[in-house]
KOLLO-555057 format. One record per residue (C-alpha): residue number from 1; residue in one letter; x negated, y, z. Coordinates in steps of 0.2 Angstrom, whole numbers. Each point is the difference from the previous one (the first is absolute). Layout:
N
{pafi: NUM	fise: a	px: X	py: Y	pz: Z} $
...
***
This chain:
140
{pafi: 1	fise: x	px: -648	py: -123	pz: 566} $
{pafi: 2	fise: x	px: -8	py: 4	pz: 16} $
{pafi: 3	fise: x	px: -16	py: 8	pz: 4} $
{pafi: 4	fise: x	px: -9	py: 7	pz: 16} $
{pafi: 5	fise: x	px: -3	py: 19	pz: -1} $
{pafi: 6	fise: x	px: -9	py: 12	pz: 12} $
{pafi: 7	fise: x	px: 0	py: 18	pz: 4} $
{pafi: 8	fise: x	px: -16	py: 2	pz: -11} $
{pafi: 9	fise: x	px: 11	py: -5	pz: -15} $
{pafi: 10	fise: x	px: 11	py: 16	pz: 2} $
{pafi: 11	fise: x	px: -13	py: 13	pz: -7} $
{pafi: 12	fise: x	px: -4	py: -9	pz: -16} $
{pafi: 13	fise: x	px: 19	py: -4	pz: -2} $
{pafi: 14	fise: x	px: 5	py: 18	pz: 2} $
{pafi: 15	fise: x	px: -14	py: 6	pz: -12} $
{pafi: 16	fise: x	px: 5	py: -13	pz: -13} $
{pafi: 17	fise: x	px: 18	py: 6	pz: 2} $
{pafi: 18	fise: x	px: -6	py: 18	pz: -4} $
{pafi: 19	fise: x	px: -9	py: -7	pz: -16} $
{pafi: 20	fise: x	px: -17	py: 2	pz: 8} $
{pafi: 21	fise: x	px: -13	py: -15	pz: -1} $
{pafi: 22	fise: x	px: -6	py: -3	pz: 18} $
{pafi: 23	fise: x	px: -19	py: 3	pz: 2} $
{pafi: 24	fise: x	px: -11	py: -16	pz: -2} $
{pafi: 25	fise: x	px: -5	py: 0	pz: 18} $
{pafi: 26	fise: x	px: 17	py: 2	pz: 8} $
{pafi: 27	fise: x	px: 5	py: -15	pz: 10} $
{pafi: 28	fise: x	px: 17	py: -7	pz: -3} $
{pafi: 29	fise: x	px: 11	py: -7	pz: -14} $
{pafi: 30	fise: x	px: 13	py: 10	pz: -9} $
{pafi: 31	fise: x	px: 17	py: -9	pz: 3} $
{pafi: 32	fise: x	px: 3	py: 3	pz: -19} $
{pafi: 33	fise: x	px: -15	py: -12	pz: -4} $
{pafi: 34	fise: x	px: 7	py: -13	pz: 12} $
{pafi: 35	fise: x	px: 18	py: 1	pz: -8} $
{pafi: 36	fise: x	px: -8	py: -1	pz: -17} $
{pafi: 37	fise: x	px: -12	py: -14	pz: 3} $
{pafi: 38	fise: x	px: 4	py: -11	pz: 15} $
{pafi: 39	fise: x	px: -18	py: -7	pz: 0} $
{pafi: 40	fise: x	px: -6	py: 17	pz: 6} $
{pafi: 41	fise: x	px: 11	py: -3	pz: 16} $
{pafi: 42	fise: x	px: -10	py: 1	pz: 16} $
{pafi: 43	fise: x	px: -2	py: -17	pz: 10} $
{pafi: 44	fise: x	px: -4	py: 8	pz: 16} $
{pafi: 45	fise: x	px: 0	py: 17	pz: 9} $
{pafi: 46	fise: x	px: -13	py: 6	pz: 12} $
{pafi: 47	fise: x	px: 6	py: 11	pz: 14} $
{pafi: 48	fise: x	px: -10	py: 12	pz: 11} $
{pafi: 49	fise: x	px: 8	py: 5	pz: 17} $
{pafi: 50	fise: x	px: -9	py: 15	pz: 8} $
{pafi: 51	fise: x	px: 13	py: 10	pz: 9} $
{pafi: 52	fise: x	px: 8	py: -8	pz: 16} $
{pafi: 53	fise: x	px: -13	py: -13	pz: 0} $
{pafi: 54	fise: x	px: -14	py: -7	pz: -11} $
{pafi: 55	fise: x	px: 4	py: -15	pz: -11} $
{pafi: 56	fise: x	px: -1	py: -7	pz: -17} $
{pafi: 57	fise: x	px: 12	py: -12	pz: -8} $
{pafi: 58	fise: x	px: 1	py: -11	pz: -16} $
{pafi: 59	fise: x	px: 18	py: -3	pz: -7} $
{pafi: 60	fise: x	px: 1	py: -14	pz: -13} $
{pafi: 61	fise: x	px: 16	py: -8	pz: -8} $
{pafi: 62	fise: x	px: -1	py: -13	pz: 13} $
{pafi: 63	fise: x	px: -9	py: 7	pz: 16} $
{pafi: 64	fise: x	px: -2	py: 16	pz: 10} $
{pafi: 65	fise: x	px: -17	py: -1	pz: 9} $
{pafi: 66	fise: x	px: -5	py: 15	pz: 12} $
{pafi: 67	fise: x	px: -14	py: 4	pz: 11} $
{pafi: 68	fise: x	px: -2	py: 13	pz: 14} $
{pafi: 69	fise: x	px: -16	py: 10	pz: 5} $
{pafi: 70	fise: x	px: -8	py: -5	pz: 16} $
{pafi: 71	fise: x	px: 1	py: 19	pz: 5} $
{pafi: 72	fise: x	px: 16	py: 6	pz: -8} $
{pafi: 73	fise: x	px: -1	py: 18	pz: 6} $
{pafi: 74	fise: x	px: -18	py: 4	pz: -3} $
{pafi: 75	fise: x	px: -2	py: 0	pz: -19} $
{pafi: 76	fise: x	px: 9	py: 0	pz: -17} $
{pafi: 77	fise: x	px: -9	py: -16	pz: -4} $
{pafi: 78	fise: x	px: -7	py: -14	pz: 11} $
{pafi: 79	fise: x	px: -16	py: -10	pz: -1} $
{pafi: 80	fise: x	px: 9	py: -14	pz: 9} $
{pafi: 81	fise: x	px: 18	py: -6	pz: -3} $
{pafi: 82	fise: x	px: 10	py: -13	pz: 8} $
{pafi: 83	fise: x	px: 13	py: -11	pz: -9} $
{pafi: 84	fise: x	px: 17	py: 6	pz: 6} $
{pafi: 85	fise: x	px: 14	py: -6	pz: -12} $
{pafi: 86	fise: x	px: 3	py: -14	pz: -13} $
{pafi: 87	fise: x	px: 17	py: -2	pz: -7} $
{pafi: 88	fise: x	px: 6	py: -13	pz: -13} $
{pafi: 89	fise: x	px: 11	py: 11	pz: -11} $
{pafi: 90	fise: x	px: 8	py: -15	pz: -9} $
{pafi: 91	fise: x	px: 6	py: -8	pz: 16} $
{pafi: 92	fise: x	px: 2	py: 17	pz: 10} $
{pafi: 93	fise: x	px: 2	py: 15	pz: -11} $
{pafi: 94	fise: x	px: 6	py: 11	pz: 14} $
{pafi: 95	fise: x	px: -17	py: -4	pz: 9} $
{pafi: 96	fise: x	px: 7	py: -5	pz: 17} $
{pafi: 97	fise: x	px: -12	py: -15	pz: 3} $
{pafi: 98	fise: x	px: -18	py: 5	pz: 2} $
{pafi: 99	fise: x	px: -10	py: -15	pz: -4} $
{pafi: 100	fise: x	px: -18	py: 7	pz: 3} $
{pafi: 101	fise: x	px: -4	py: -13	pz: 13} $
{pafi: 102	fise: x	px: 7	py: -15	pz: -9} $
{pafi: 103	fise: x	px: -15	py: -12	pz: -1} $
{pafi: 104	fise: x	px: 7	py: -9	pz: -16} $
{pafi: 105	fise: x	px: -1	py: 17	pz: -9} $
{pafi: 106	fise: x	px: -19	py: 3	pz: 3} $
{pafi: 107	fise: x	px: -3	py: -3	pz: -19} $
{pafi: 108	fise: x	px: 13	py: 13	pz: -5} $
{pafi: 109	fise: x	px: -8	py: 12	pz: 13} $
{pafi: 110	fise: x	px: -17	py: -3	pz: -7} $
{pafi: 111	fise: x	px: 5	py: 3	pz: -18} $
{pafi: 112	fise: x	px: 9	py: 16	pz: 5} $
{pafi: 113	fise: x	px: -14	py: 6	pz: 11} $
{pafi: 114	fise: x	px: -12	py: -2	pz: -14} $
{pafi: 115	fise: x	px: 11	py: 10	pz: -12} $
{pafi: 116	fise: x	px: 4	py: 13	pz: 13} $
{pafi: 117	fise: x	px: -19	py: 3	pz: 3} $
{pafi: 118	fise: x	px: -3	py: 1	pz: -19} $
{pafi: 119	fise: x	px: 14	py: 13	pz: -1} $
{pafi: 120	fise: x	px: -8	py: 10	pz: 14} $
{pafi: 121	fise: x	px: -17	py: 0	pz: -8} $
{pafi: 122	fise: x	px: 7	py: 6	pz: -16} $
{pafi: 123	fise: x	px: 11	py: 14	pz: 7} $
{pafi: 124	fise: x	px: -11	py: 5	pz: 14} $
{pafi: 125	fise: x	px: -17	py: -6	pz: -3} $
{pafi: 126	fise: x	px: -2	py: -7	pz: 17} $
{pafi: 127	fise: x	px: -4	py: -18	pz: 7} $
{pafi: 128	fise: x	px: 11	py: -2	pz: 15} $
{pafi: 129	fise: x	px: 3	py: -17	pz: 9} $
{pafi: 130	fise: x	px: 16	py: -8	pz: 4} $
{pafi: 131	fise: x	px: 2	py: -10	pz: 16} $
{pafi: 132	fise: x	px: 13	py: -14	pz: 1} $
{pafi: 133	fise: x	px: 15	py: 4	pz: 10} $
{pafi: 134	fise: x	px: -5	py: -11	pz: 14} $
{pafi: 135	fise: x	px: -16	py: 10	pz: 3} $
{pafi: 136	fise: x	px: 0	py: 15	pz: 11} $
{pafi: 137	fise: x	px: -12	py: 14	pz: 0} $
{pafi: 138	fise: x	px: -16	py: -4	pz: 8} $
{pafi: 139	fise: x	px: 3	py: -19	pz: 0} $
{pafi: 140	fise: x	px: -8	py: -10	pz: -13} $
***
């Protein structure tokens, strides 16, 4: 069995290891639950990047889709992001070939963009926009 996991899964996993039930509002899935019940497995992982730059990403079983903030040094989050990376993990698991500007993959980018925006809304409570890769700041 394989499952996507995230850093947010560590705290509930460690609590469960210690015999403590994670609090109801705690994000993450204890790995024990995933091992015991594969249907509890995560199908995607939301990633926040706020250190060397500002970005957000969504990792699924098939794709990695990432965006970068238009002003990466100014904030921990951005109101406008730009598509930066799209990797086909089935064909390119080492993520060597960035497909973000591939016209044939526009439907994939559209679907992943919608899912990433939903994850941002849920985690951060904000409504940023994501520009396509070919757009530059200040250009419609």
